[in-house]
ZADO-1210 file (C-alpha; in nm, 4 decimals, padded with zeros to 6 digits):
<atoms>
<atom x="-03.5731" y="-18.3818" z="-09.8022" code="UNK" pos="1"/>
<atom x="-03.2676" y="-18.5019" z="-09.9908" code="UNK" pos="2"/>
<atom x="-03.3049" y="-18.3462" z="-10.3297" code="UNK" pos="3"/>
<atom x="-03.4924" y="-18.0707" z="-10.5075" code="UNK" pos="4"/>
<atom x="-03.6205" y="-18.2048" z="-10.8373" code="UNK" pos="5"/>
<atom x="-03.7461" y="-18.0293" z="-11.1477" code="UNK" pos="6"/>
<atom x="-04.1117" y="-17.9410" z="-11.1162" code="UNK" pos="7"/>
<atom x="-04.1846" y="-18.0481" z="-11.4732" code="UNK" pos="8"/>
<atom x="-04.0440" y="-18.3166" z="-11.6944" code="UNK" pos="9"/>
<atom x="-03.8744" y="-18.2158" z="-12.0119" code="UNK" pos="10"/>
<atom x="-03.7217" y="-17.9054" z="-11.8566" code="UNK" pos="11"/>
<atom x="-03.4072" y="-17.9547" z="-12.0645" code="UNK" pos="12"/>
<atom x="-03.0775" y="-17.8362" z="-11.9219" code="UNK" pos="13"/>
<atom x="-03.2451" y="-17.6351" z="-11.6450" code="UNK" pos="14"/>
<atom x="-03.4443" y="-17.9380" z="-11.5348" code="UNK" pos="15"/>
<atom x="-03.1317" y="-18.1527" z="-11.5277" code="UNK" pos="16"/>
<atom x="-02.9542" y="-17.8940" z="-11.3125" code="UNK" pos="17"/>
<atom x="-03.2387" y="-17.8858" z="-11.0620" code="UNK" pos="18"/>
<atom x="-03.2351" y="-18.2656" z="-11.0532" code="UNK" pos="19"/>
<atom x="-02.8741" y="-18.2517" z="-10.9369" code="UNK" pos="20"/>
<atom x="-02.9127" y="-17.9826" z="-10.6684" code="UNK" pos="21"/>
<atom x="-02.9468" y="-18.1089" z="-10.3114" code="UNK" pos="22"/>
<atom x="-03.0621" y="-17.9004" z="-10.0167" code="UNK" pos="23"/>
<atom x="-02.7254" y="-17.9064" z="-09.8423" code="UNK" pos="24"/>
<atom x="-02.5582" y="-17.7568" z="-10.1498" code="UNK" pos="25"/>
<atom x="-02.7997" y="-17.4643" z="-10.1419" code="UNK" pos="26"/>
<atom x="-02.7309" y="-17.4154" z="-09.7714" code="UNK" pos="27"/>
<atom x="-02.3572" y="-17.4138" z="-09.8408" code="UNK" pos="28"/>
<atom x="-02.4039" y="-17.1559" z="-10.1153" code="UNK" pos="29"/>
<atom x="-02.6171" y="-16.9321" z="-09.8907" code="UNK" pos="30"/>
<atom x="-02.3644" y="-16.9548" z="-09.6082" code="UNK" pos="31"/>
<atom x="-02.0737" y="-16.8703" z="-09.8392" code="UNK" pos="32"/>
<atom x="-02.2611" y="-16.5652" z="-09.9683" code="UNK" pos="33"/>
<atom x="-02.3128" y="-16.4488" z="-09.6117" code="UNK" pos="34"/>
<atom x="-01.9733" y="-16.5356" z="-09.4624" code="UNK" pos="35"/>
<atom x="-01.7446" y="-16.5077" z="-09.7700" code="UNK" pos="36"/>
<atom x="-01.5190" y="-16.7553" z="-09.5933" code="UNK" pos="37"/>
<atom x="-01.5004" y="-17.1359" z="-09.6196" code="UNK" pos="38"/>
<atom x="-01.3963" y="-17.1831" z="-09.2566" code="UNK" pos="39"/>
<atom x="-01.6804" y="-16.9698" z="-09.1191" code="UNK" pos="40"/>
<atom x="-01.9332" y="-17.1388" z="-09.3462" code="UNK" pos="41"/>
<atom x="-01.8131" y="-17.4793" z="-09.2279" code="UNK" pos="42"/>
<atom x="-01.8575" y="-17.3769" z="-08.8641" code="UNK" pos="43"/>
<atom x="-02.2054" y="-17.2375" z="-08.9277" code="UNK" pos="44"/>
<atom x="-02.3183" y="-17.5552" z="-09.1073" code="UNK" pos="45"/>
<atom x="-02.1340" y="-17.7988" z="-08.8783" code="UNK" pos="46"/>
<atom x="-01.9373" y="-17.9347" z="-09.1744" code="UNK" pos="47"/>
<atom x="-01.5693" y="-17.9862" z="-09.2428" code="UNK" pos="48"/>
<atom x="-01.3855" y="-17.7317" z="-09.4550" code="UNK" pos="49"/>
<atom x="-01.3094" y="-17.9988" z="-09.7125" code="UNK" pos="50"/>
<atom x="-01.6793" y="-18.0859" z="-09.7396" code="UNK" pos="51"/>
<atom x="-01.7663" y="-17.7201" z="-09.7986" code="UNK" pos="52"/>
<atom x="-01.4901" y="-17.6889" z="-10.0592" code="UNK" pos="53"/>
<atom x="-01.6091" y="-18.0071" z="-10.2322" code="UNK" pos="54"/>
<atom x="-01.9663" y="-17.8760" z="-10.2408" code="UNK" pos="55"/>
<atom x="-01.8470" y="-17.5448" z="-10.3842" code="UNK" pos="56"/>
<atom x="-01.6627" y="-17.7327" z="-10.6590" code="UNK" pos="57"/>
<atom x="-01.9843" y="-17.9143" z="-10.7529" code="UNK" pos="58"/>
<atom x="-02.1791" y="-17.5875" z="-10.7536" code="UNK" pos="59"/>
<atom x="-01.9204" y="-17.4287" z="-10.9813" code="UNK" pos="60"/>
<atom x="-01.9574" y="-17.7170" z="-11.2229" code="UNK" pos="61"/>
<atom x="-02.3355" y="-17.7025" z="-11.2005" code="UNK" pos="62"/>
<atom x="-02.3621" y="-17.3290" z="-11.2726" code="UNK" pos="63"/>
<atom x="-02.0614" y="-17.3075" z="-11.5075" code="UNK" pos="64"/>
<atom x="-01.9272" y="-17.0166" z="-11.3029" code="UNK" pos="65"/>
<atom x="-01.6537" y="-16.9750" z="-11.0362" code="UNK" pos="66"/>
<atom x="-01.9231" y="-16.8281" z="-10.8046" code="UNK" pos="67"/>
<atom x="-01.6561" y="-16.7156" z="-10.5540" code="UNK" pos="68"/>
<atom x="-01.3005" y="-16.5971" z="-10.6110" code="UNK" pos="69"/>
<atom x="-01.0270" y="-16.5790" z="-10.3490" code="UNK" pos="70"/>
<atom x="-00.9266" y="-16.2375" z="-10.2212" code="UNK" pos="71"/>
<atom x="-00.7003" y="-16.2045" z="-09.9208" code="UNK" pos="72"/>
<atom x="-00.8197" y="-16.4486" z="-09.6565" code="UNK" pos="73"/>
<atom x="-01.1743" y="-16.4616" z="-09.7837" code="UNK" pos="74"/>
<atom x="-01.3940" y="-16.5057" z="-10.0876" code="UNK" pos="75"/>
<atom x="-01.5702" y="-16.2546" z="-10.3090" code="UNK" pos="76"/>
<atom x="-01.8928" y="-16.3605" z="-10.4870" code="UNK" pos="77"/>
<atom x="-01.9021" y="-16.3241" z="-10.8635" code="UNK" pos="78"/>
<atom x="-02.1777" y="-16.1383" z="-11.0441" code="UNK" pos="79"/>
<atom x="-02.3476" y="-16.4723" z="-11.1128" code="UNK" pos="80"/>
<atom x="-02.3371" y="-16.5653" z="-10.7431" code="UNK" pos="81"/>
<atom x="-02.4937" y="-16.2335" z="-10.6464" code="UNK" pos="82"/>
<atom x="-02.7621" y="-16.2885" z="-10.9091" code="UNK" pos="83"/>
<atom x="-02.8427" y="-16.6299" z="-10.7610" code="UNK" pos="84"/>
<atom x="-02.8222" y="-16.5319" z="-10.3942" code="UNK" pos="85"/>
<atom x="-03.1628" y="-16.3751" z="-10.3343" code="UNK" pos="86"/>
<atom x="-03.3839" y="-16.6256" z="-10.5241" code="UNK" pos="87"/>
<atom x="-03.1999" y="-16.9188" z="-10.3663" code="UNK" pos="88"/>
<atom x="-03.2420" y="-16.7683" z="-10.0204" code="UNK" pos="89"/>
<atom x="-03.6137" y="-16.7247" z="-10.0860" code="UNK" pos="90"/>
<atom x="-03.6310" y="-17.0915" z="-10.1864" code="UNK" pos="91"/>
<atom x="-03.4574" y="-17.1958" z="-09.8642" code="UNK" pos="92"/>
<atom x="-03.6919" y="-16.9802" z="-09.6573" code="UNK" pos="93"/>
<atom x="-03.9933" y="-17.1347" z="-09.8296" code="UNK" pos="94"/>
<atom x="-03.8629" y="-17.4862" z="-09.7652" code="UNK" pos="95"/>
<atom x="-03.8020" y="-17.4021" z="-09.3999" code="UNK" pos="96"/>
<atom x="-04.1621" y="-17.2874" z="-09.3694" code="UNK" pos="97"/>
<atom x="-04.2906" y="-17.6084" z="-09.5316" code="UNK" pos="98"/>
<atom x="-04.1013" y="-17.8457" z="-09.3027" code="UNK" pos="99"/>
<atom x="-04.1472" y="-17.6436" z="-08.9818" code="UNK" pos="100"/>
<atom x="-04.3515" y="-17.8370" z="-08.7233" code="UNK" pos="101"/>
<atom x="-04.7113" y="-17.7232" z="-08.7034" code="UNK" pos="102"/>
<atom x="-04.7380" y="-17.7442" z="-08.3245" code="UNK" pos="103"/>
<atom x="-04.7093" y="-17.4334" z="-08.1071" code="UNK" pos="104"/>
<atom x="-04.3833" y="-17.2843" z="-07.9858" code="UNK" pos="105"/>
<atom x="-04.2508" y="-17.4157" z="-07.6531" code="UNK" pos="106"/>
<atom x="-04.0480" y="-17.1294" z="-07.5072" code="UNK" pos="107"/>
<atom x="-03.9379" y="-17.3243" z="-07.1996" code="UNK" pos="108"/>
<atom x="-03.7559" y="-17.5904" z="-07.4034" code="UNK" pos="109"/>
<atom x="-03.6318" y="-17.3726" z="-07.6897" code="UNK" pos="110"/>
<atom x="-03.2585" y="-17.3093" z="-07.7240" code="UNK" pos="111"/>
<atom x="-03.1137" y="-17.0559" z="-07.9633" code="UNK" pos="112"/>
<atom x="-02.9583" y="-16.7143" z="-08.0109" code="UNK" pos="113"/>
<atom x="-03.1286" y="-16.4004" z="-08.1357" code="UNK" pos="114"/>
<atom x="-02.9159" y="-16.1188" z="-08.2756" code="UNK" pos="115"/>
<atom x="-03.0580" y="-15.7739" z="-08.2063" code="UNK" pos="116"/>
<atom x="-02.9173" y="-15.4421" z="-08.3243" code="UNK" pos="117"/>
<atom x="-02.9979" y="-15.1429" z="-08.1075" code="UNK" pos="118"/>
<atom x="-02.8607" y="-14.8279" z="-07.9482" code="UNK" pos="119"/>
<atom x="-02.7242" y="-14.7906" z="-07.5969" code="UNK" pos="120"/>
<atom x="-03.0258" y="-14.5779" z="-07.5015" code="UNK" pos="121"/>
<atom x="-03.2875" y="-14.8291" z="-07.6191" code="UNK" pos="122"/>
<atom x="-03.0920" y="-15.1182" z="-07.4709" code="UNK" pos="123"/>
<atom x="-03.0724" y="-14.9386" z="-07.1364" code="UNK" pos="124"/>
<atom x="-03.4479" y="-14.8858" z="-07.1248" code="UNK" pos="125"/>
<atom x="-03.5728" y="-15.2156" z="-07.2653" code="UNK" pos="126"/>
<atom x="-03.3169" y="-15.4932" z="-07.2180" code="UNK" pos="127"/>
<atom x="-03.3202" y="-15.5255" z="-06.8358" code="UNK" pos="128"/>
<atom x="-03.6960" y="-15.5849" z="-06.8423" code="UNK" pos="129"/>
<atom x="-03.6718" y="-15.8203" z="-07.1410" code="UNK" pos="130"/>
<atom x="-03.3977" y="-16.0274" z="-06.9785" code="UNK" pos="131"/>
<atom x="-03.6130" y="-16.0705" z="-06.6681" code="UNK" pos="132"/>
<atom x="-03.8940" y="-16.2105" z="-06.8803" code="UNK" pos="133"/>
<atom x="-03.6672" y="-16.4398" z="-07.0831" code="UNK" pos="134"/>
<atom x="-03.4931" y="-16.5757" z="-06.7738" code="UNK" pos="135"/>
<atom x="-03.8288" y="-16.6816" z="-06.6332" code="UNK" pos="136"/>
<atom x="-04.0016" y="-16.8038" z="-06.9494" code="UNK" pos="137"/>
<atom x="-03.7255" y="-16.9091" z="-07.1920" code="UNK" pos="138"/>
<atom x="-03.3920" y="-16.9725" z="-07.0166" code="UNK" pos="139"/>
<atom x="-03.2497" y="-17.1353" z="-07.3303" code="UNK" pos="140"/>
<atom x="-03.2647" y="-16.8132" z="-07.5328" code="UNK" pos="141"/>
<atom x="-02.9437" y="-16.6127" z="-07.5669" code="UNK" pos="142"/>
<atom x="-02.9339" y="-16.2540" z="-07.6901" code="UNK" pos="143"/>
<atom x="-02.6480" y="-16.1245" z="-07.9043" code="UNK" pos="144"/>
<atom x="-02.6761" y="-15.7447" z="-07.8922" code="UNK" pos="145"/>
<atom x="-02.5095" y="-15.5631" z="-08.1820" code="UNK" pos="146"/>
<atom x="-02.4371" y="-15.1894" z="-08.2156" code="UNK" pos="147"/>
<atom x="-02.6942" y="-15.0090" z="-08.4234" code="UNK" pos="148"/>
<atom x="-02.5824" y="-14.9227" z="-08.7779" code="UNK" pos="149"/>
<atom x="-02.8876" y="-14.7687" z="-08.9453" code="UNK" pos="150"/>
<atom x="-02.7218" y="-14.7591" z="-09.2875" code="UNK" pos="151"/>
<atom x="-02.6498" y="-15.1355" z="-09.2779" code="UNK" pos="152"/>
<atom x="-02.9116" y="-15.2935" z="-09.0521" code="UNK" pos="153"/>
<atom x="-03.1917" y="-15.3345" z="-09.3067" code="UNK" pos="154"/>
<atom x="-02.9564" y="-15.5286" z="-09.5333" code="UNK" pos="155"/>
<atom x="-02.8480" y="-15.7377" z="-09.2338" code="UNK" pos="156"/>
<atom x="-03.2123" y="-15.8175" z="-09.1541" code="UNK" pos="157"/>
<atom x="-03.2690" y="-15.9159" z="-09.5157" code="UNK" pos="158"/>
<atom x="-02.9747" y="-16.1573" z="-09.5331" code="UNK" pos="159"/>
<atom x="-03.0350" y="-16.2977" z="-09.1838" code="UNK" pos="160"/>
<atom x="-02.7191" y="-16.1614" z="-09.0215" code="UNK" pos="161"/>
<atom x="-02.9386" y="-16.0080" z="-08.7517" code="UNK" pos="162"/>
<atom x="-03.2910" y="-16.0972" z="-08.6438" code="UNK" pos="163"/>
<atom x="-03.4365" y="-15.7740" z="-08.5077" code="UNK" pos="164"/>
<atom x="-03.3640" y="-15.4022" z="-08.5006" code="UNK" pos="165"/>
<atom x="-03.4752" y="-15.1641" z="-08.2274" code="UNK" pos="166"/>
<atom x="-03.4463" y="-14.8053" z="-08.3434" code="UNK" pos="167"/>
<atom x="-03.6052" y="-14.4605" z="-08.3564" code="UNK" pos="168"/>
<atom x="-03.7727" y="-14.4803" z="-08.6974" code="UNK" pos="169"/>
<atom x="-04.1450" y="-14.5228" z="-08.7553" code="UNK" pos="170"/>
<atom x="-04.1314" y="-14.6690" z="-09.1071" code="UNK" pos="171"/>
<atom x="-03.9342" y="-14.9159" z="-09.3173" code="UNK" pos="172"/>
<atom x="-03.9206" y="-15.0236" z="-09.6845" code="UNK" pos="173"/>
<atom x="-04.1437" y="-15.2934" z="-09.8382" code="UNK" pos="174"/>
<atom x="-04.0897" y="-15.6518" z="-09.7137" code="UNK" pos="175"/>
<atom x="-04.0105" y="-15.5210" z="-09.3658" code="UNK" pos="176"/>
<atom x="-04.2435" y="-15.5037" z="-09.0674" code="UNK" pos="177"/>
<atom x="-04.2482" y="-15.2230" z="-08.8095" code="UNK" pos="178"/>
<atom x="-04.4117" y="-15.2240" z="-08.4672" code="UNK" pos="179"/>
<atom x="-04.4152" y="-14.9063" z="-08.2610" code="UNK" pos="180"/>
<atom x="-04.3216" y="-14.9795" z="-07.8997" code="UNK" pos="181"/>
<atom x="-04.3147" y="-14.6589" z="-07.6948" code="UNK" pos="182"/>
<atom x="-04.2447" y="-14.2881" z="-07.7226" code="UNK" pos="183"/>
<atom x="-04.0038" y="-14.0638" z="-07.5362" code="UNK" pos="184"/>
<atom x="-03.8981" y="-13.7005" z="-07.5321" code="UNK" pos="185"/>
<atom x="-03.5831" y="-13.5037" z="-07.4674" code="UNK" pos="186"/>
<atom x="-03.5169" y="-13.2957" z="-07.1587" code="UNK" pos="187"/>
<atom x="-03.2235" y="-13.0785" z="-07.0583" code="UNK" pos="188"/>
<atom x="-02.9772" y="-13.1805" z="-06.7890" code="UNK" pos="189"/>
<atom x="-02.7100" y="-13.0107" z="-06.5806" code="UNK" pos="190"/>
<atom x="-02.5329" y="-13.1228" z="-06.2681" code="UNK" pos="191"/>
<atom x="-02.6691" y="-13.0684" z="-05.9210" code="UNK" pos="192"/>
<atom x="-02.4726" y="-12.7767" z="-05.7816" code="UNK" pos="193"/>
<atom x="-02.4299" y="-12.6047" z="-06.1169" code="UNK" pos="194"/>
<atom x="-02.3012" y="-12.2514" z="-06.0418" code="UNK" pos="195"/>
<atom x="-02.5612" y="-12.0736" z="-06.2576" code="UNK" pos="196"/>
<atom x="-02.8500" y="-12.3104" z="-06.3326" code="UNK" pos="197"/>
<atom x="-03.0676" y="-12.3998" z="-06.0359" code="UNK" pos="198"/>
<atom x="-03.4103" y="-12.5573" z="-06.0810" code="UNK" pos="199"/>
<atom x="-03.4930" y="-12.4149" z="-06.4239" code="UNK" pos="200"/>
<atom x="-03.3167" y="-12.3398" z="-06.7511" code="UNK" pos="201"/>
<atom x="-03.3696" y="-12.0080" z="-06.9261" code="UNK" pos="202"/>
<atom x="-03.3274" y="-11.9461" z="-07.2959" code="UNK" pos="203"/>
<atom x="-03.0315" y="-11.7189" z="-07.2236" code="UNK" pos="204"/>
<atom x="-02.8599" y="-11.9824" z="-07.0096" code="UNK" pos="205"/>
<atom x="-02.9149" y="-12.2455" z="-07.2748" code="UNK" pos="206"/>
<atom x="-02.7791" y="-12.0275" z="-07.5536" code="UNK" pos="207"/>
<atom x="-02.4753" y="-11.9051" z="-07.3615" code="UNK" pos="208"/>
<atom x="-02.3773" y="-12.2293" z="-07.1886" code="UNK" pos="209"/>
<atom x="-02.1370" y="-12.4872" z="-07.3272" code="UNK" pos="210"/>
<atom x="-02.2966" y="-12.8081" z="-07.4458" code="UNK" pos="211"/>
<atom x="-02.2288" y="-13.1779" z="-07.4658" code="UNK" pos="212"/>
<atom x="-02.3556" y="-13.3423" z="-07.7848" code="UNK" pos="213"/>
<atom x="-02.3931" y="-13.7141" z="-07.8581" code="UNK" pos="214"/>
<atom x="-02.2858" y="-13.7859" z="-08.2160" code="UNK" pos="215"/>
<atom x="-02.4535" y="-14.1288" z="-08.2115" code="UNK" pos="216"/>
<atom x="-02.8030" y="-13.9798" z="-08.2339" code="UNK" pos="217"/>
<atom x="-02.9883" y="-14.0590" z="-08.5573" code="UNK" pos="218"/>
<atom x="-03.3329" y="-14.0669" z="-08.7078" code="UNK" pos="219"/>
<atom x="-03.6100" y="-13.9146" z="-08.4971" code="UNK" pos="220"/>
<atom x="-03.3786" y="-13.8465" z="-08.2021" code="UNK" pos="221"/>
<atom x="-03.1374" y="-13.6571" z="-08.4236" code="UNK" pos="222"/>
<atom x="-03.4284" y="-13.4624" z="-08.5704" code="UNK" pos="223"/>
<atom x="-03.5487" y="-13.3733" z="-08.2205" code="UNK" pos="224"/>
<atom x="-03.2020" y="-13.2570" z="-08.1137" code="UNK" pos="225"/>
<atom x="-03.1434" y="-13.0579" z="-08.4312" code="UNK" pos="226"/>
<atom x="-03.4965" y="-12.9238" z="-08.4094" code="UNK" pos="227"/>
<atom x="-03.4279" y="-12.7779" z="-08.0669" code="UNK" pos="228"/>
<atom x="-03.1198" y="-12.5890" z="-08.1804" code="UNK" pos="229"/>
<atom x="-03.2855" y="-12.4965" z="-08.5080" code="UNK" pos="230"/>
<atom x="-03.5927" y="-12.3577" z="-08.3314" code="UNK" pos="231"/>
<atom x="-03.3684" y="-12.1376" z="-08.1215" code="UNK" pos="232"/>
<atom x="-03.1887" y="-12.0227" z="-08.4344" code="UNK" pos="233"/>
<atom x="-02.8531" y="-12.0629" z="-08.2629" code="UNK" pos="234"/>
<atom x="-02.5473" y="-12.2764" z="-08.2835" code="UNK" pos="235"/>
<atom x="-02.4894" y="-12.3518" z="-07.9185" code="UNK" pos="236"/>
<atom x="-02.1199" y="-12.3792" z="-07.8319" code="UNK" pos="237"/>
<atom x="-02.0191" y="-12.7436" z="-07.8000" code="UNK" pos="238"/>
<atom x="-01.7163" y="-12.8238" z="-07.5895" code="UNK" pos="239"/>
<atom x="-01.7571" y="-13.2030" z="-07.5993" code="UNK" pos="240"/>
<atom x="-01.8938" y="-13.4436" z="-07.8599" code="UNK" pos="241"/>
<atom x="-01.8870" y="-13.8174" z="-07.7992" code="UNK" pos="242"/>
<atom x="-02.0521" y="-14.1233" z="-07.9548" code="UNK" pos="243"/>
<atom x="-02.2302" y="-14.2749" z="-07.6551" code="UNK" pos="244"/>
<atom x="-02.5689" y="-14.1361" z="-07.5538" code="UNK" pos="245"/>
<atom x="-02.5583" y="-14.3035" z="-07.2110" code="UNK" pos="246"/>
<atom x="-02.2177" y="-14.1610" z="-07.1244" code="UNK" pos="247"/>
<atom x="-02.3580" y="-13.8080" z="-07.1444" code="UNK" pos="248"/>
<atom x="-02.5305" y="-13.8049" z="-06.8005" code="UNK" pos="249"/>
<atom x="-02.2119" y="-13.9156" z="-06.6250" code="UNK" pos="250"/>
<atom x="-02.0034" y="-13.6488" z="-06.7966" code="UNK" pos="251"/>
<atom x="-02.2586" y="-13.3741" z="-06.7367" code="UNK" pos="252"/>
<atom x="-02.2811" y="-13.4682" z="-06.3679" code="UNK" pos="253"/>
<atom x="-01.9093" y="-13.3943" z="-06.3286" code="UNK" pos="254"/>
<atom x="-01.8894" y="-13.0726" z="-06.5314" code="UNK" pos="255"/>
<atom x="-02.0739" y="-12.7474" z="-06.5977" code="UNK" pos="256"/>
<atom x="-02.1889" y="-12.8624" z="-06.9415" code="UNK" pos="257"/>
<atom x="-02.5499" y="-12.8615" z="-07.0580" code="UNK" pos="258"/>
<atom x="-02.6777" y="-13.1787" z="-07.2212" code="UNK" pos="259"/>
<atom x="-02.9944" y="-13.3414" z="-07.3482" code="UNK" pos="260"/>
<atom x="-03.1304" y="-13.6632" z="-07.2028" code="UNK" pos="261"/>
<atom x="-03.4245" y="-13.8870" z="-07.2894" code="UNK" pos="262"/>
<atom x="-03.6878" y="-13.8658" z="-07.0174" code="UNK" pos="263"/>
<atom x="-03.7000" y="-14.2443" z="-06.9733" code="UNK" pos="264"/>
<atom x="-03.3224" y="-14.2530" z="-06.9271" code="UNK" pos="265"/>
<atom x="-03.3424" y="-13.9844" z="-06.6593" code="UNK" pos="266"/>
<atom x="-03.6178" y="-14.1740" z="-06.4802" code="UNK" pos="267"/>
<atom x="-03.4260" y="-14.5017" z="-06.4947" code="UNK" pos="268"/>
<atom x="-03.1085" y="-14.3373" z="-06.3597" code="UNK" pos="269"/>
<atom x="-03.3027" y="-14.1811" z="-06.0737" code="UNK" pos="270"/>
<atom x="-03.0716" y="-14.0544" z="-05.8014" code="UNK" pos="271"/>
<atom x="-02.7805" y="-14.2727" z="-05.9145" code="UNK" pos="272"/>
<atom x="-02.6376" y="-13.9786" z="-06.1112" code="UNK" pos="273"/>
<atom x="-02.6592" y="-13.6308" z="-05.9491" code="UNK" pos="274"/>
<atom x="-02.8451" y="-13.4373" z="-06.2180" code="UNK" pos="275"/>
<atom x="-03.1003" y="-13.1634" z="-06.2505" code="UNK" pos="276"/>
<atom x="-03.3403" y="-13.2796" z="-06.5229" code="UNK" pos="277"/>
<atom x="-03.5125" y="-12.9702" z="-06.6587" code="UNK" pos="278"/>
<atom x="-03.7559" y="-12.8628" z="-06.9254" code="UNK" pos="279"/>
<atom x="-03.5757" y="-12.7204" z="-07.2318" code="UNK" pos="280"/>
<atom x="-03.6307" y="-12.3486" z="-07.2918" code="UNK" pos="281"/>
<atom x="-03.8415" y="-12.4309" z="-07.5991" code="UNK" pos="282"/>
<atom x="-04.0674" y="-12.7249" z="-07.6795" code="UNK" pos="283"/>
<atom x="-03.8834" y="-13.0272" z="-07.8182" code="UNK" pos="284"/>
<atom x="-04.0472" y="-13.2867" z="-08.0409" code="UNK" pos="285"/>
<atom x="-04.0747" y="-13.6423" z="-07.9169" code="UNK" pos="286"/>
<atom x="-03.9647" y="-13.9626" z="-08.0876" code="UNK" pos="287"/>
<atom x="-04.0824" y="-14.3217" z="-08.1122" code="UNK" pos="288"/>
<atom x="-03.8938" y="-14.6455" z="-08.0498" code="UNK" pos="289"/>
<atom x="-03.9900" y="-14.9201" z="-08.2967" code="UNK" pos="290"/>
<atom x="-03.9182" y="-15.2867" z="-08.3584" code="UNK" pos="291"/>
<atom x="-03.8256" y="-15.3840" z="-08.7162" code="UNK" pos="292"/>
<atom x="-03.7908" y="-15.7259" z="-08.8797" code="UNK" pos="293"/>
<atom x="-03.7829" y="-15.8733" z="-09.2293" code="UNK" pos="294"/>
<atom x="-04.0631" y="-16.0712" z="-09.3872" code="UNK" pos="295"/>
<atom x="-03.8440" y="-16.3833" z="-09.4065" code="UNK" pos="296"/>
<atom x="-03.8791" y="-16.4269" z="-09.0279" code="UNK" pos="297"/>
<atom x="-04.2323" y="-16.2985" z="-08.9875" code="UNK" pos="298"/>
<atom x="-04.3967" y="-16.6413" z="-08.9475" code="UNK" pos="299"/>
<atom x="-04.1154" y="-16.8071" z="-08.7527" code="UNK" pos="300"/>
<atom x="-04.2690" y="-16.9268" z="-08.4206" code="UNK" pos="301"/>
<atom x="-03.9666" y="-16.8444" z="-08.2031" code="UNK" pos="302"/>
<atom x="-03.9205" y="-16.5080" z="-08.3705" code="UNK" pos="303"/>
<atom x="-04.2896" y="-16.4294" z="-08.3317" code="UNK" pos="304"/>
<atom x="-04.2790" y="-16.5267" z="-07.9636" code="UNK" pos="305"/>
<atom x="-03.9790" y="-16.3020" z="-07.8944" code="UNK" pos="306"/>
<atom x="-04.1488" y="-16.0108" z="-08.0695" code="UNK" pos="307"/>
<atom x="-04.4455" y="-16.0641" z="-07.8408" code="UNK" pos="308"/>
<atom x="-04.2218" y="-16.0536" z="-07.5343" code="UNK" pos="309"/>
<atom x="-04.0629" y="-15.7285" z="-07.6517" code="UNK" pos="310"/>
<atom x="-04.4105" y="-15.5837" z="-07.7113" code="UNK" pos="311"/>
<atom x="-04.5118" y="-15.6874" z="-07.3582" code="UNK" pos="312"/>
<atom x="-04.2091" y="-15.5064" z="-07.2145" code="UNK" pos="313"/>
<atom x="-04.3032" y="-15.1982" z="-07.4169" code="UNK" pos="314"/>
<atom x="-04.6553" y="-15.2148" z="-07.2747" code="UNK" pos="315"/>
<atom x="-04.5094" y="-15.2112" z="-06.9224" code="UNK" pos="316"/>
<atom x="-04.2984" y="-14.9075" z="-07.0154" code="UNK" pos="317"/>
<atom x="-04.6018" y="-14.7236" z="-07.1520" code="UNK" pos="318"/>
<atom x="-04.8008" y="-14.8028" z="-06.8383" code="UNK" pos="319"/>
<atom x="-04.5219" y="-14.6672" z="-06.6166" code="UNK" pos="320"/>
<atom x="-04.5106" y="-14.3526" z="-06.8313" code="UNK" pos="321"/>
<atom x="-04.8849" y="-14.3025" z="-06.7850" code="UNK" pos="322"/>
<atom x="-04.8553" y="-14.3447" z="-06.4080" code="UNK" pos="323"/>
<atom x="-04.5673" y="-14.0961" z="-06.3939" code="UNK" pos="324"/>
<atom x="-04.7638" y="-13.8435" z="-06.6003" code="UNK" pos="325"/>
<atom x="-05.0665" y="-13.8853" z="-06.3742" code="UNK" pos="326"/>
<atom x="-04.8563" y="-13.8307" z="-06.0619" code="UNK" pos="327"/>
<atom x="-04.7236" y="-13.5015" z="-06.2020" code="UNK" pos="328"/>
<atom x="-05.0767" y="-13.3664" z="-06.2433" code="UNK" pos="329"/>
<atom x="-05.1903" y="-13.4611" z="-05.8919" code="UNK" pos="330"/>
</atoms>
């Protein structure tokens, strides 16, 4: 497909503009909006910098607007460029769907990278199992795992900067899809050999002990953590706050601090970290881990296949949870 032509004759100036827009120019525009840098856009599109610059010059002439202005080492889109960005991206997505081969997806021969945003906790639980499946079924797939940024990730899904988000929310705005994967709950943890806490944790011990808090918690996990302290009506003394949820078990195991740990994390760690994993002194709400993606990738065969693999891993996790729960009642 070399050129996008006006759908109707006699479209005047607008029709003439469409007649002169080729697909590569639209791809250059979309890449510049995303990267805000000629060099990065050239790399993404496998073009020379001069070719990208030449295309930008033609687009400026076509739309009678600078589209991008230099600032520092990058580019900043003009108001007109921002106005054009979303409808042009929708057009590109529609064209991609039209020219996509109709045959089924061949995972064994596919090569490509998927960018997934998630937390250290979710990655710890899900990624080892997912990598095992991908290594066997789709060795050409690479995963680029990004740190979770809940305030930015929906926008990144929308513009294609990332492909999937794994997080602790059960809903998303329109044009996004959500699939619930598995649930978890918080438990208390202290080190083995703690001088005062041995085998169970009383309300008094919890309220009087010093705590470790993970500042990276968000969404349903944050609500569960805050709900615990709120239910108790106390502000437990915190002697250590740090951003990494998975670092907490290691620090608790080498101190007299009290911390909270997801039950699946505790089970995965097993005896590798010397911890007492205990029931909190009051009931703590659970939380759900969900997979989120944007509608622009919903029908993509490779994307759909990867979502299925993640769902299969989640099914294995749920089955293991059921077996563990059954063993506790025996």
